[in-house]
Backbone as a printed PyTorch tensor [residue, N CA C, xyz], in Angstrom:
tensor([[[-177.8480,   83.3440,   -4.6660],
         [-177.7330,   83.8170,   -5.4390],
         [-178.2770,   82.2160,   -6.8860]],

        [[-178.3900,   81.5080,   -6.1380],
         [-179.3880,   80.4670,   -6.9830],
         [-180.3880,   81.3680,   -7.2770]],

        [[-181.3500,   82.1900,   -7.0810],
         [-182.2340,   82.4400,   -7.5920],
         [-182.4260,   83.8370,   -8.7460]],

        [[-181.0620,   84.0730,   -9.1390],
         [-180.9590,   85.0490,   -9.6900],
         [-181.8960,   85.6990,  -10.1010]],

        [[-182.4890,   86.9560,  -10.6600],
         [-183.4250,   87.1580,  -11.6090],
         [-182.7480,   87.7260,  -13.0800]],

        [[-181.3910,   87.7450,  -13.0950],
         [-181.0850,   87.8790,  -14.8140],
         [-180.7430,   86.6610,  -15.0440]],

        [[-180.9410,   85.4620,  -14.9700],
         [-180.6290,   84.2220,  -15.3910],
         [-181.9700,   83.7460,  -16.4170]],

        [[-183.3880,   84.7910,  -15.9210],
         [-184.3950,   84.2320,  -16.8910],
         [-185.4260,   85.7920,  -17.3970]],

        [[-184.5980,   86.5170,  -16.8520],
         [-184.5240,   87.9100,  -17.5780],
         [-184.3350,   88.5430,  -18.6860]],

        [[-183.6140,   89.1140,  -19.2530],
         [-182.5900,   89.6120,  -20.6330],
         [-183.5520,   90.8350,  -21.0390]],

        [[-183.9330,   91.4110,  -19.9870],
         [-184.8520,   92.6460,  -20.3130],
         [-183.7260,   93.9100,  -20.8370]],

        [[-182.7150,   93.7370,  -19.7130],
         [-181.5710,   94.7920,  -20.1370],
         [-181.2420,   94.8540,  -21.5330]],

        [[-180.6550,   93.3700,  -21.8080],
         [-180.0120,   92.9650,  -23.0010],
         [-181.3390,   93.2270,  -24.4320]],

        [[-182.2360,   93.5210,  -23.8850],
         [-183.3320,   94.1430,  -25.4020],
         [-184.2460,   95.2370,  -24.9250]],

        [[-182.8170,   95.9770,  -24.0870],
         [-183.8950,   97.6910,  -24.3780],
         [-182.6490,   98.6290,  -24.3850]],

        [[-181.8510,   98.3060,  -23.9640],
         [-179.9800,   99.3470,  -24.2030],
         [-179.1190,   99.3940,  -25.7190]],

        [[-178.8580,  100.6000,  -25.9080],
         [-177.3520,  100.0670,  -26.5390],
         [-176.4670,   99.8680,  -25.5800]],

        [[-175.4960,   98.8830,  -26.4460],
         [-174.0180,   98.7950,  -25.3330],
         [-172.8880,   98.8470,  -26.3550]],

        [[-172.4740,  100.2280,  -25.5570],
         [-171.3950,  100.6170,  -26.6000],
         [-170.0930,  100.7020,  -25.6030]],

        [[-168.8480,  100.1870,  -26.1020],
         [-167.4580,  100.0560,  -25.4880],
         [-166.3700,  100.0740,  -26.0920]],

        [[-165.3180,  100.1170,  -25.4890],
         [-163.7350,  100.5210,  -26.0500],
         [-163.8120,   99.6220,  -27.1730]],

        [[-162.5580,   99.6900,  -27.9210],
         [-162.3450,   98.5780,  -28.8940],
         [-161.4940,   97.7020,  -27.9530]],

        [[-160.9120,   98.2290,  -27.1210],
         [-159.5390,   97.6400,  -26.4700],
         [-160.3240,   96.5490,  -25.7420]],

        [[-161.1290,   96.1580,  -25.5000],
         [-162.1610,   95.0180,  -25.0370],
         [-162.6810,   93.9480,  -25.8660]],

        [[-162.2720,   94.0720,  -27.2930],
         [-162.3390,   92.9270,  -28.0730],
         [-161.4070,   91.6860,  -28.3660]],

        [[-161.4800,   91.1290,  -28.6060],
         [-160.5540,   89.6840,  -28.2440],
         [-159.2710,   90.0510,  -28.8410]],

        [[-159.4450,   90.6740,  -30.2260],
         [-158.3490,   90.8380,  -31.1300],
         [-157.3550,   91.7290,  -30.6580]],

        [[-158.0890,   92.4420,  -29.5300],
         [-156.8840,   93.9410,  -28.9730],
         [-156.8690,   93.5710,  -27.4510]],

        [[-156.8360,   92.0200,  -27.0140],
         [-156.4810,   91.7600,  -25.9470],
         [-157.6470,   91.6820,  -24.9030]],

        [[-158.6980,   91.9530,  -25.7240],
         [-160.0910,   91.9670,  -24.5440],
         [-160.4220,   90.5630,  -24.0250]],

        [[-161.9910,   90.4330,  -24.2180],
         [-162.5150,   88.9470,  -24.3500],
         [-163.7360,   89.2380,  -25.1480]],

        [[-164.0230,   90.1950,  -25.4180],
         [-165.4410,   90.3370,  -26.7030],
         [-165.1290,   89.7260,  -27.9560]],

        [[-165.9590,   88.6850,  -27.9790],
         [-165.7560,   88.0100,  -29.5120],
         [-166.0960,   89.2630,  -30.5500]],

        [[-165.6790,   89.3410,  -31.4140],
         [-165.1930,   90.3240,  -32.3800],
         [-166.6110,   90.3950,  -33.0130]],

        [[-167.0080,   88.8180,  -33.7700],
         [-168.3070,   88.5520,  -34.5540],
         [-169.5320,   88.9710,  -33.6390]],

        [[-169.3440,   89.2690,  -32.6560],
         [-170.5930,   90.2950,  -31.6940],
         [-170.1960,   91.7410,  -31.6250]],

        [[-169.5990,   92.1720,  -32.2870],
         [-169.3050,   93.7520,  -31.9990],
         [-169.2110,   94.3160,  -33.5650]],

        [[-169.8850,   95.6420,  -33.7350],
         [-169.2080,   96.0660,  -34.6270],
         [-168.6750,   97.9620,  -33.9370]],

        [[-167.4890,   97.7240,  -35.0410],
         [-166.7770,   98.9840,  -34.5970],
         [-167.4610,  100.3910,  -35.0110]],

        [[-167.4140,  101.3440,  -34.5030],
         [-168.1340,  102.5260,  -34.7500],
         [-166.7910,  103.2510,  -34.8530]],

        [[-165.9900,  103.5980,  -34.5290],
         [-164.5960,  104.7180,  -34.9110],
         [-163.4250,  103.5040,  -34.1240]],

        [[-162.2550,  104.6110,  -34.3720],
         [-161.0760,  104.1530,  -33.9940],
         [-161.1390,  103.4980,  -32.3590]],

        [[-162.0450,  104.0510,  -31.6560],
         [-162.0870,  103.9280,  -30.3390],
         [-163.6260,  103.1870,  -29.6610]],

        [[-164.4110,  103.2780,  -30.0750],
         [-165.5850,  102.8030,  -29.5340],
         [-165.9940,  101.2610,  -30.8240]],

        [[-166.5720,  100.5360,  -29.7160],
         [-167.6250,   99.1820,  -30.5470],
         [-169.1810,   99.6000,  -30.0230]],

        [[-170.0450,   98.4360,  -30.4050],
         [-171.1820,   98.3120,  -29.9690],
         [-171.6860,   97.4500,  -30.2970]],

        [[-172.0120,   96.3180,  -28.9640],
         [-173.1890,   95.2280,  -29.4700],
         [-173.6740,   95.2340,  -30.2260]],

        [[-173.3530,   93.9210,  -31.6980],
         [-174.4980,   93.8780,  -32.6590],
         [-175.8890,   94.0710,  -32.3120]],

        [[-176.8670,   94.5060,  -32.6290],
         [-178.4850,   94.0860,  -32.2440],
         [-178.8140,   95.4190,  -31.3990]],

        [[-177.8830,   95.7940,  -30.8360],
         [-178.3260,   97.0440,  -29.5460],
         [-178.3680,   98.4570,  -30.1130]],

        [[-178.4230,   98.7040,  -31.6250],
         [-178.9280,   99.6600,  -32.1530],
         [-179.9020,  100.0110,  -32.8440]],

        [[-180.5910,   98.5050,  -33.0540],
         [-182.0250,   98.4460,  -33.8070],
         [-183.1460,   99.4480,  -33.2730]],

        [[-184.0660,   99.4370,  -33.6450],
         [-185.2180,  100.1210,  -32.8460],
         [-185.7140,   99.6830,  -31.6470]],

        [[-186.0210,   98.4440,  -31.8170],
         [-186.2290,   97.1740,  -31.0210],
         [-184.8520,   96.5970,  -30.6070]],

        [[-183.9800,   96.8160,  -29.7270],
         [-182.7430,   96.2160,  -29.3100],
         [-183.1010,   95.2200,  -29.0330]],

        [[-181.9170,   93.8110,  -29.3570],
         [-181.8760,   93.0240,  -29.1430],
         [-180.5010,   92.4100,  -29.2550]],

        [[-179.6790,   92.4690,  -27.8310],
         [-178.2290,   91.8420,  -28.1970],
         [-178.1380,   90.7110,  -28.6000]],

        [[-176.9140,   90.5060,  -29.5130],
         [-177.0810,   89.3340,  -30.4390],
         [-176.7190,   88.5130,  -29.6590]],

        [[-175.9350,   88.2900,  -28.4390],
         [-175.2840,   87.6720,  -27.0650],
         [-176.6020,   86.5410,  -26.2940]],

        [[-177.7000,   87.7020,  -26.6530],
         [-179.0610,   87.0990,  -26.0290],
         [-179.4980,   85.7760,  -26.2160]],

        [[-179.4260,   84.9360,  -25.3580],
         [-180.0820,   83.3860,  -25.4400],
         [-181.4380,   83.3440,  -24.8130]],

        [[-182.3920,   82.9600,  -25.4520],
         [-183.4230,   82.7840,  -25.0440],
         [-184.8170,   83.7860,  -25.0260]],

        [[-185.6440,   83.8990,  -24.2360],
         [-187.3110,   84.5360,  -24.4230],
         [-186.9490,   85.5200,  -23.4400]],

        [[-186.9230,   87.0750,  -23.4520],
         [-187.1640,   88.1330,  -21.9320],
         [-188.0890,   87.7250,  -21.4400]],

        [[-188.1690,   87.4590,  -20.3670],
         [-188.7610,   87.6570,  -18.9050],
         [-189.6390,   86.0810,  -18.5970]],

        [[-188.5490,   85.1070,  -19.5080],
         [-189.0420,   83.7370,  -19.0550],
         [-187.9520,   82.7660,  -18.4640]],

        [[-186.9020,   83.0630,  -19.5100],
         [-185.5130,   82.5570,  -19.1200],
         [-184.6850,   82.9830,  -20.4140]],

        [[-183.9880,   83.9780,  -19.7050],
         [-183.0020,   84.0030,  -21.1220],
         [-181.7850,   84.4800,  -20.0820]],

        [[-180.6290,   84.7120,  -21.0610],
         [-179.0210,   85.1570,  -20.3620],
         [-178.1780,   85.6340,  -21.5210]],

        [[-177.2070,   85.9890,  -21.0560],
         [-175.9350,   86.3720,  -21.7110],
         [-175.3610,   84.9080,  -21.8440]],

        [[-175.0830,   84.8240,  -23.5810],
         [-174.2970,   83.7090,  -24.0340],
         [-172.6380,   83.7720,  -24.2540]],

        [[-172.4520,   84.8840,  -23.2930],
         [-171.1480,   85.6040,  -23.4570],
         [-170.9110,   85.9550,  -21.9350]],

        [[-171.5170,   85.7690,  -20.8250],
         [-171.4730,   86.3730,  -19.8150],
         [-170.1300,   86.5820,  -19.1990]],

        [[-168.9540,   85.4710,  -19.6010],
         [-168.0560,   85.6680,  -18.7280],
         [-167.0650,   86.6560,  -19.9890]],

        [[-167.0680,   86.9910,  -21.4410],
         [-167.0060,   87.6340,  -21.9050],
         [-167.3580,   89.0470,  -22.1670]],

        [[-168.5900,   89.6460,  -21.4480],
         [-169.6540,   90.5930,  -21.6240],
         [-168.3590,   91.7150,  -21.6300]],

        [[-168.9170,   92.9050,  -22.1860],
         [-168.3600,   94.1410,  -21.9710],
         [-168.4060,   94.3990,  -20.5810]],

        [[-167.6920,   95.6230,  -20.9280],
         [-168.1560,   96.3180,  -19.3540],
         [-169.2080,   97.4100,  -19.1580]],

        [[-170.2210,   98.0130,  -19.9820],
         [-171.2230,   98.0330,  -19.6750],
         [-171.8680,   97.2320,  -18.9050]],

        [[-171.9650,   95.9960,  -19.9160],
         [-172.7970,   94.6340,  -19.0130],
         [-172.3210,   94.4000,  -17.5530]],

        [[-170.8370,   94.6490,  -17.5420],
         [-170.6010,   93.9810,  -16.2910],
         [-171.1330,   94.7460,  -15.3610]],

        [[-171.2990,   95.9130,  -15.7250],
         [-171.9760,   96.9220,  -14.5780],
         [-172.8710,   97.2130,  -14.3870]],

        [[-173.9040,   96.6370,  -15.0630],
         [-175.3110,   97.0780,  -15.3680],
         [-175.8250,   95.9520,  -14.1250]],

        [[-177.1120,   96.4300,  -13.3200],
         [-177.8050,   95.4660,  -12.3890],
         [-176.7090,   94.9220,  -11.2180]],

        [[-175.9630,   95.5470,  -11.0670],
         [-175.0570,   94.6760,   -9.5700],
         [-176.0280,   94.4110,   -8.7330]],

        [[-176.8140,   94.7830,   -8.5810],
         [-177.5900,   93.9340,   -7.4410],
         [-178.6230,   93.1010,   -7.8500]],

        [[-178.9170,   92.6500,   -8.9620],
         [-179.8710,   91.8460,   -9.5140],
         [-179.5890,   90.4980,   -8.7880]],

        [[-178.5520,   89.8060,   -8.8190],
         [-178.6420,   88.8830,   -8.0450],
         [-178.9350,   88.4010,   -6.7660]],

        [[-179.2470,   89.8490,   -6.1590],
         [-179.4670,   89.8930,   -4.7300],
         [-180.9830,   89.7700,   -4.8950]],

        [[-181.4550,   89.9520,   -5.7550],
         [-183.0370,   90.0630,   -6.2130],
         [-183.3210,   92.0360,   -6.0170]],

        [[-182.7390,   92.8130,   -6.1810],
         [-182.2490,   93.8030,   -5.9100],
         [-182.3800,   94.8910,   -7.6100]],

        [[-183.3940,   95.7780,   -7.7370],
         [-183.4730,   96.4910,   -9.1010],
         [-182.6640,   97.6160,   -8.9970]],

        [[-182.6520,   98.7780,   -9.8590],
         [-182.3560,   99.9190,  -10.1000],
         [-183.0950,  100.8810,  -11.0780]],

        [[-183.1960,  102.0530,  -10.9220],
         [-184.2480,  102.8370,  -12.2700],
         [-183.6050,  102.2010,  -13.7400]],

        [[-182.2090,  102.0940,  -13.7790],
         [-182.2520,  101.3740,  -15.6590],
         [-182.9140,   99.9980,  -15.3630]],

        [[-183.0750,   99.0230,  -14.6200],
         [-183.2440,   97.7980,  -14.4930],
         [-184.8620,   97.9190,  -14.6830]],

        [[-185.5990,   98.9370,  -13.9450],
         [-186.8280,   98.7470,  -13.9590],
         [-187.4940,   99.4310,  -14.9080]],

        [[-186.8400,  100.2300,  -15.8470],
         [-187.1470,  100.8750,  -17.3570],
         [-187.1980,   99.4180,  -18.1740]],

        [[-185.8010,   98.7750,  -17.9680],
         [-186.0590,   97.9660,  -19.0070],
         [-187.0030,   96.9580,  -18.9980]],

        [[-187.2100,   96.4180,  -17.5790],
         [-188.5420,   95.1930,  -17.6100],
         [-189.6360,   96.1850,  -17.6340]],

        [[-189.6510,   97.0950,  -17.7130],
         [-191.3770,   97.9700,  -18.0560],
         [-191.5260,   97.5390,  -19.2240]],

        [[-190.4030,   98.1400,  -20.2380],
         [-190.2540,   97.6550,  -21.5750],
         [-190.8970,   96.6000,  -22.2570]],

        [[-190.7880,   95.3930,  -21.7030],
         [-191.0150,   94.3760,  -21.8620],
         [-192.4280,   93.8180,  -20.8680]],

        [[-192.6850,   94.6630,  -20.0670],
         [-194.2090,   94.0710,  -19.3520],
         [-193.7930,   93.6550,  -18.2900]],

        [[-192.4240,   93.5750,  -17.7170],
         [-192.5670,   92.8950,  -16.1640],
         [-192.2110,   93.9110,  -14.9630]],

        [[-192.6080,   93.8250,  -14.0670],
         [-192.3550,   94.2810,  -12.9230],
         [-191.0070,   94.3910,  -12.3800]],

        [[-190.9960,   95.6070,  -11.6710],
         [-189.6990,   95.8500,  -11.1740],
         [-189.1640,   95.1980,  -10.1370]],

        [[-187.6390,   94.7600,   -9.9830],
         [-187.2390,   94.4240,   -8.8160],
         [-187.3360,   95.4080,   -7.8360]],

        [[-187.8270,   94.5210,   -6.4180],
         [-187.4070,   95.8090,   -5.3530],
         [-186.2820,   96.5440,   -5.1870]],

        [[-186.1560,   98.1020,   -4.7750],
         [-185.5740,   98.4730,   -4.8340],
         [-184.1920,   98.2450,   -3.4900]]])
């Protein structure tokens, strides 16, 4: 766990749109800070910055591929919690490989 590629990568946070249930917002009993999300409708929110042509989550800190991490890791929404579950073991999956390729990074072993 000490050499978790996710603590220096950040490619997923700068590649995909992140939508989640409004119940995950702090004001609704969840943990995601209000200021980092945009409500899309009565049921769905999106992390700020992830809907841009060149996505970059507002919670991403650092430089992709060098040293990047989630600034709200403990409070991140469920799609982020479910993404890259094998990365702390140094293993990737198809979505991780696509995100890393978008930023010129080699895929993690599968």
